[in-house]
C-alpha positions as CSV (number, residue, x, y, z in Angstrom):
1,M,0.1,0.0,-0.2
2,K,1.6,3.6,-1.2
3,A,1.6,5.6,2.2
4,P,-0.1,9.1,1.4
5,S,2.4,12.4,0.5
6,L,2.6,14.6,3.4
7,S,0.8,17.2,1.5
8,R,-2.2,15.0,2.0
9,L,-1.3,14.3,5.3
10,F,-1.5,18.1,5.8
11,Q,-4.4,18.6,4.1
12,A,-6.3,15.9,6.3
13,L,-4.9,17.0,9.8
14,C,-6.5,20.6,8.7
15,A,-9.4,19.6,8.3
16,L,-9.7,17.5,11.8
17,A,-8.7,20.4,13.0
18,L,-10.4,23.0,11.5
19,P,-14.0,23.1,11.9
20,S,-16.3,23.2,8.6
21,A,-17.9,26.3,9.1
22,S,-16.7,29.3,11.6
23,P,-19.1,31.2,13.4
24,C,-16.6,33.9,12.7
25,A,-16.7,34.1,8.9
26,L,-16.3,36.8,6.9
27,A,-20.1,37.6,5.6
28,V,-21.9,38.1,2.2
29,Q,-24.5,40.7,3.4
30,T,-27.7,39.1,2.2
31,A,-30.4,40.3,4.4
32,N,-31.1,44.0,5.5
33,L,-29.4,45.2,8.6
34,L,-31.0,47.3,11.3
35,W,-28.1,49.7,12.1
36,R,-27.3,51.2,16.3
37,D,-25.6,54.3,16.4
38,G,-23.0,53.4,18.9
39,A,-23.6,56.9,20.5
40,T,-26.7,55.8,21.9
41,L,-25.9,52.9,23.2
42,D,-23.9,51.5,26.4
43,I,-20.1,52.1,26.3
44,E,-17.6,49.9,28.7
45,G,-14.3,51.3,29.3
46,R,-15.6,55.3,29.4
47,G,-14.5,57.1,32.6
48,F,-16.8,59.6,32.4
49,P,-19.9,59.0,30.6
50,G,-22.3,61.4,29.2
51,L,-19.5,64.2,30.7
52,T,-17.1,64.3,27.4
53,S,-17.8,65.6,24.5
54,S,-17.7,62.7,22.4
55,P,-18.3,59.6,23.3
56,Y,-15.6,58.0,22.0
57,V,-12.7,60.2,24.1
58,R,-11.4,59.9,27.3
59,I,-11.2,62.5,29.4
60,P,-14.0,65.6,29.7
61,D,-13.2,69.1,28.5
62,K,-13.4,70.5,32.1
63,W,-9.8,68.5,32.8
64,K,-8.0,70.5,29.8
65,D,-6.8,73.5,31.3
66,A,-5.4,71.2,34.2
67,I,-3.5,68.5,32.7
68,P,-0.4,68.2,31.1
69,E,-1.3,69.4,27.1
70,G,0.3,66.2,25.6
71,V,-2.2,63.7,28.2
72,W,-5.6,65.8,26.5
73,R,-4.3,65.4,23.4
74,N,-3.6,61.7,23.6
75,S,-7.4,61.4,25.7
76,R,-8.7,61.9,22.4
77,T,-8.6,58.7,21.4
78,S,-11.4,55.4,22.4
79,M,-8.8,53.3,23.7
80,G,-9.9,50.9,26.1
81,M,-13.8,52.1,24.9
82,C,-15.5,48.8,23.6
83,F,-19.3,47.6,23.1
84,R,-21.2,44.3,24.8
85,F,-24.2,42.9,23.6
86,V,-25.8,39.7,23.5
87,T,-27.9,38.6,19.5
88,D,-30.0,36.2,18.2
89,S,-29.0,37.6,14.3
90,P,-27.6,35.5,12.0
91,T,-24.7,38.1,11.3
92,V,-23.1,41.1,13.0
93,G,-21.6,44.5,11.6
94,V,-19.6,47.2,12.4
95,R,-19.1,50.3,10.2
96,W,-16.9,52.9,11.3
97,S,-15.0,56.2,10.3
98,A,-12.3,58.6,11.0
99,A,-12.2,62.2,10.6
100,A,-8.2,61.8,11.0
101,L,-5.9,58.2,11.1
102,P,-2.4,58.7,12.7
103,P,1.0,58.0,10.5
104,P,2.2,54.9,10.5
105,H,4.5,53.8,13.3
106,P,7.6,51.6,12.4
107,Q,7.3,49.7,15.6
108,M,3.0,49.2,15.0
109,A,1.3,47.3,13.2
110,P,-1.9,48.9,11.5
111,G,-3.9,46.4,13.2
112,G,-2.9,47.6,16.7
113,Q,-3.5,52.0,15.9
114,T,-6.8,52.2,13.7
115,G,-8.2,48.1,13.7
116,I,-11.2,47.3,15.6
117,D,-11.2,44.1,17.0
118,I,-14.1,41.5,17.6
119,Y,-14.6,38.5,20.1
120,R,-17.5,35.5,21.0
121,R,-18.4,34.1,23.6
122,A,-20.8,32.1,24.0
123,P,-22.8,31.6,27.0
124,G,-21.4,29.9,29.6
125,G,-17.8,29.3,27.9
126,E,-14.6,31.8,27.0
127,W,-13.9,34.4,25.0
128,S,-12.4,33.6,21.9
129,H,-10.9,35.9,18.9
130,C,-13.3,36.3,16.1
131,R,-11.9,39.4,13.7
132,M,-10.0,42.6,13.8
133,A,-10.6,45.3,10.3
134,T,-8.8,48.3,9.8
135,P,-10.1,50.8,7.9
136,D,-9.5,51.8,4.4
137,P,-7.0,55.0,4.7
138,K,-8.3,56.8,1.5
139,T,-11.6,56.7,2.8
140,R,-11.2,56.6,6.3
141,R,-14.0,54.2,6.8
142,G,-13.9,50.7,7.7
143,E,-17.1,47.8,7.3
144,L,-16.9,44.6,8.7
145,L,-19.9,41.5,8.0
146,L,-19.8,38.5,10.2
147,D,-21.4,34.8,10.1
148,W,-22.9,35.3,13.5
149,T,-23.6,32.2,16.0
150,P,-27.2,33.3,17.8
151,G,-26.9,33.8,21.3
152,D,-23.4,34.5,21.6
153,E,-22.9,37.6,23.7
154,C,-20.8,40.2,21.2
155,L,-17.4,42.5,21.8
156,V,-16.2,44.8,20.1
157,Y,-13.3,46.5,20.7
158,L,-12.8,50.5,19.3
159,P,-9.5,51.4,17.6
160,M,-6.6,52.7,19.8
161,R,-5.2,55.3,17.8
162,I,-7.5,57.1,16.1
163,P,-8.1,60.8,17.1
164,N,-11.5,61.9,17.5
165,L,-13.6,58.9,15.9
166,A,-16.1,60.3,13.7
167,S,-19.0,57.5,13.8
168,F,-19.2,53.8,14.8
169,E,-22.2,51.5,13.9
170,I,-22.9,48.3,14.8
171,G,-25.5,46.0,12.9
172,V,-27.5,43.1,13.2
173,A,-30.4,41.5,11.4
174,E,-34.3,43.8,11.4
175,G,-35.8,41.8,13.7
176,S,-33.2,40.4,15.5
177,S,-32.3,41.2,19.5
178,F,-29.9,43.5,20.9
179,D,-29.6,42.2,24.5
180,P,-27.3,44.0,27.1
181,P,-24.5,41.5,28.3
182,P,-24.4,39.4,31.2
183,P,-23.0,42.0,34.0
184,H,-19.3,41.9,35.2
185,A,-18.7,40.5,38.6
186,V,-17.9,43.6,39.9
187,A,-20.3,46.6,39.4
188,K,-17.0,49.3,39.7
189,P,-14.7,48.9,36.8
190,V,-10.9,49.5,37.2
191,V,-9.0,52.0,36.2
192,H,-5.7,51.7,35.0
193,Y,-3.5,54.6,34.8
194,G,-0.4,54.5,32.8
195,T,2.7,54.6,29.9
196,S,2.4,53.2,26.8
197,I,2.2,50.0,27.5
198,V,-0.5,50.2,29.7
199,H,-2.0,51.7,26.5
200,G,-1.7,48.6,24.5
201,S,1.0,51.1,22.1
202,R,2.5,47.9,20.5
203,A,0.4,45.4,20.5
204,S,-0.7,43.9,17.2
205,R,-4.9,44.6,17.3
206,P,-7.0,46.5,20.2
207,G,-8.2,43.1,22.0
208,M,-3.9,42.2,23.0
209,A,-3.4,45.3,25.7
210,F,-2.5,43.6,28.2
211,P,-5.6,45.9,30.4
212,A,-8.0,44.4,27.6
213,I,-6.8,40.8,28.0
214,Y,-7.5,40.6,32.0
215,S,-10.5,42.5,31.5
216,R,-11.3,39.7,29.6
217,L,-9.9,36.8,32.0
218,A,-11.4,38.5,34.9
219,D,-14.4,39.5,33.9
220,V,-14.2,42.9,35.2
221,E,-14.5,46.6,33.2
222,V,-11.3,48.2,32.7
223,V,-11.0,52.0,32.1
224,N,-7.4,52.9,29.7
225,L,-5.6,55.6,31.0
226,G,-2.3,55.0,29.1
227,F,-0.9,57.7,28.1
228,P,2.6,57.3,25.3
229,G,5.5,59.1,26.9
230,L,3.6,61.1,29.6
231,G,2.5,58.5,32.7
232,K,4.2,60.6,35.1
233,M,1.8,61.1,38.1
234,E,0.9,65.1,38.4
235,L,-0.8,65.4,41.4
236,P,-4.0,66.8,39.1
237,M,-3.9,63.5,37.2
238,A,-4.6,61.9,41.4
239,D,-7.6,64.4,40.9
240,L,-8.8,63.4,37.5
241,L,-8.9,59.3,38.3
242,A,-10.4,59.8,42.0
243,E,-13.4,61.5,40.3
244,I,-14.3,58.3,38.6
245,D,-16.2,55.6,40.9
246,A,-13.4,52.6,40.7
247,S,-13.2,49.1,42.6
248,L,-9.5,49.2,42.3
249,Y,-6.9,52.1,40.4
250,I,-3.7,50.9,39.1
251,V,-1.0,53.3,39.5
252,D,1.7,51.9,36.4
253,C,4.1,54.6,35.2
254,D,7.1,53.0,36.4
255,W,8.5,53.4,32.7
256,N,7.9,57.2,31.9
257,M,9.3,58.4,35.5
258,E,12.9,60.0,36.3
259,A,14.4,59.7,39.2
260,E,13.7,62.9,40.1
261,E,10.5,63.1,39.0
262,Q,9.4,60.3,41.5
263,Q,11.3,61.5,44.6
264,E,9.0,64.5,43.9
265,R,6.0,63.2,42.7
266,Y,4.9,59.5,43.3
267,E,4.5,60.0,47.6
268,D,2.5,62.9,46.9
269,F,0.1,61.8,44.2
270,V,-0.6,57.9,45.9
271,R,-1.6,60.1,49.3
272,R,-3.2,62.5,47.1
273,L,-5.6,59.7,45.5
274,R,-6.0,57.9,48.3
275,E,-7.9,61.1,50.2
276,K,-10.0,61.7,46.4
277,S,-10.8,58.5,46.5
278,T,-13.8,58.0,48.7
279,H,-15.8,56.1,47.6
280,V,-17.2,53.9,49.9
281,C,-15.8,50.1,48.9
282,P,-18.2,47.2,49.5
283,A,-17.6,46.2,53.0
284,Q,-19.3,48.0,55.8
285,P,-17.3,49.4,59.0
286,D,-18.9,46.7,61.5
287,G,-17.8,44.4,59.6
288,A,-15.1,41.6,60.0
289,A,-12.0,41.6,58.2
290,L,-11.4,39.0,55.5
291,E,-7.7,37.3,55.9
292,V,-5.9,36.6,53.0
293,P,-2.6,36.0,51.9
294,E,0.5,38.0,52.6
295,S,1.3,37.3,48.7
296,A,0.2,35.7,46.5
297,Q,2.1,34.3,43.5
298,H,1.4,34.3,40.0
299,D,4.8,33.6,37.3
300,G,6.7,34.9,39.6
301,A,5.0,37.8,40.2
302,A,3.7,38.7,44.0
303,L,1.1,40.9,45.3
304,Q,1.6,41.9,49.2
305,A,-0.1,42.9,51.3
306,A,1.3,44.2,55.0
307,P,3.5,41.2,56.7
308,G,0.8,40.3,59.4
309,V,-2.2,42.5,58.4
310,G,-5.3,41.0,56.6
311,F,-7.2,42.8,53.8
312,A,-9.2,44.9,56.6
313,H,-12.1,47.1,55.6
314,S,-11.4,50.4,54.3
315,A,-13.7,53.2,53.2
316,A,-10.6,54.5,50.9
317,T,-11.0,52.8,47.4
318,P,-7.9,50.1,46.5
319,I,-5.0,50.7,45.0
320,L,-2.4,48.9,43.6
321,L,1.2,50.2,42.5
322,C,3.3,48.4,39.8
323,G,6.6,48.5,39.1
324,G,7.8,48.3,35.4
325,C,7.0,45.1,33.6
326,T,11.0,44.0,32.6
327,E,12.2,41.2,30.7
328,T,16.1,41.3,32.6
329,G,14.0,39.1,35.9
330,V,15.8,42.2,37.8
331,A,14.0,45.0,39.5
332,R,14.0,48.3,37.6
333,P,15.3,51.3,40.0
334,Q,12.2,52.8,39.2
335,E,10.5,49.7,41.0
336,V,13.3,49.9,43.5
337,F,11.8,54.0,44.7
338,A,8.2,52.8,44.5
339,K,8.5,49.7,46.9
340,G,10.5,52.0,49.1
341,V,7.5,54.0,49.3
342,Y,5.0,51.4,49.7
343,D,6.7,50.6,52.5
344,K,6.8,53.3,54.2
345,L,3.4,53.9,54.0
346,K,2.7,50.7,55.0
347,A,5.0,50.8,58.1
348,E,3.5,54.2,58.7
349,D,-0.5,52.8,59.4
350,P,-1.4,49.5,58.2
351,Q,-4.7,50.0,58.9
352,K,-5.1,53.3,57.2
353,W,-3.3,51.5,54.3
354,A,-4.7,48.3,54.0
355,N,-5.8,48.8,50.4
356,L,-2.3,49.4,49.3
357,H,-1.2,47.0,47.1
358,F,2.0,46.8,45.2
359,L,3.1,44.3,42.2
360,S,6.2,44.0,40.9
361,G,7.0,44.1,37.3
362,V,9.6,41.0,37.8
363,G,7.5,38.0,36.5
364,Q,5.2,40.4,34.8
365,L,7.5,39.5,31.1
366,P,9.3,36.0,30.5
367,V,13.1,36.7,30.5
368,S,13.3,36.5,26.8
369,S,14.6,39.2,24.3
370,D,11.7,37.8,22.7
371,A,9.0,39.0,24.7
372,T,9.5,42.8,23.7
373,T,9.9,44.9,20.0
374,D,12.7,47.0,21.6
375,H,13.4,45.6,25.2
376,I,10.6,48.2,26.4
377,H,7.6,47.6,24.8
378,P,6.2,44.1,25.4
379,N,5.1,42.3,22.4
380,D,1.9,40.2,21.5
381,Y,4.1,37.4,23.1
382,G,4.5,39.7,25.8
383,L,1.1,41.1,26.1
384,A,-0.7,37.7,26.3
385,H,2.4,36.9,29.9
386,M,0.5,40.0,31.2
387,G,-2.6,39.8,30.9
388,P,-3.0,36.9,33.1
389,V,-0.8,38.4,36.2
390,Y,-2.5,41.8,36.2
391,A,-6.2,39.6,36.3
392,E,-5.2,37.4,39.7
393,A,-3.5,40.6,41.1
394,V,-6.6,42.2,40.2
395,K,-9.2,39.5,41.6
396,H,-6.9,38.7,44.6
397,I,-7.7,42.9,45.9
398,I,-11.3,43.5,44.5
399,F,-12.6,39.9,45.0
400,A,-11.5,40.0,48.8
401,N,-13.0,43.7,49.4
402,H,-16.1,42.5,47.4
403,N,-16.3,39.2,49.1
404,K,-16.1,41.3,52.4
405,G,-19.0,43.4,52.0
406,N,-21.1,40.2,50.7
407,E,-20.0,38.6,54.1
408,Q,-22.1,41.6,55.8
């Protein structure tokens, strides 16, 4: 008997490995779609819903003169924003337009600059990626039509770097449902303030930014306030963050901070953020504290609480300070300084600072030169490693606080 050729074996293996029809295949429009204006829908990842001049910008106009000009300009993007919904439509469509497109960047993929990204989740299942699409560079318009499994949840990420997105629409077949998604595990969002790494500047597409990854893994809404080169912890930024009713603030600015800037701003910023974040946590003041381990390990990254101190109730919203991610396996000097501030505050008043936490940058990335594009910014390989690390840290903090409230 003649042995099959390698090409035939490969074809047979592909036939076994791939489904006969993809639920996210490109669709040929066969029925009229009813298009909904994204501006009229609930948009996740917005820190200030209803308070911005456009639904697709991140910071309200009232902050324009109070924060650095570069932060203001960068806030005109829709980074981190997304739509979630459930539909029984056999087709899902997305179309959008931009007033302008950012110039090409040698280390950024087109999908990471101007692309939209779509995920799906079957009832009771996990998120899986469907498709990414970019707009036509001449018309600055984009459209994507997908075959859809009726009843699946849809997640649509908006572009990361398009300034002042002009329009965004979602279409489903006429007569089909367009229902709200299941609620997140915790109602209030995580607010993540930081650098270009937080922004996702080297991700190949919006869903690969590590805050988007841990949002899916931990089932939390994330407000992405990453600003390339501009995460410098000015005091007005602490005031801005505190205006968002959050379940957790993540401060992740080490890569943008010079030693002098850290010495001048870091401790004052953390104190100011705690002072201003007066939103009441789920726990009640007369309840018992929930004891958790002193540290939680995930792939070498340690989430640290004060020695011997459980996560007692505090009215202050939890704050997570982060060391900058590193591929070397050695903490950077900025992390050493930040950890020193953390230790100082914890020793100063363990009860007051019970909701202050620290995540080392060591272990966020694999010790590999393949995890970044330039030994600073993580690529998709590095971002896929960071996402689970942050997901574990976020779950340990906000779910502990949430459970305390439920026990009382």
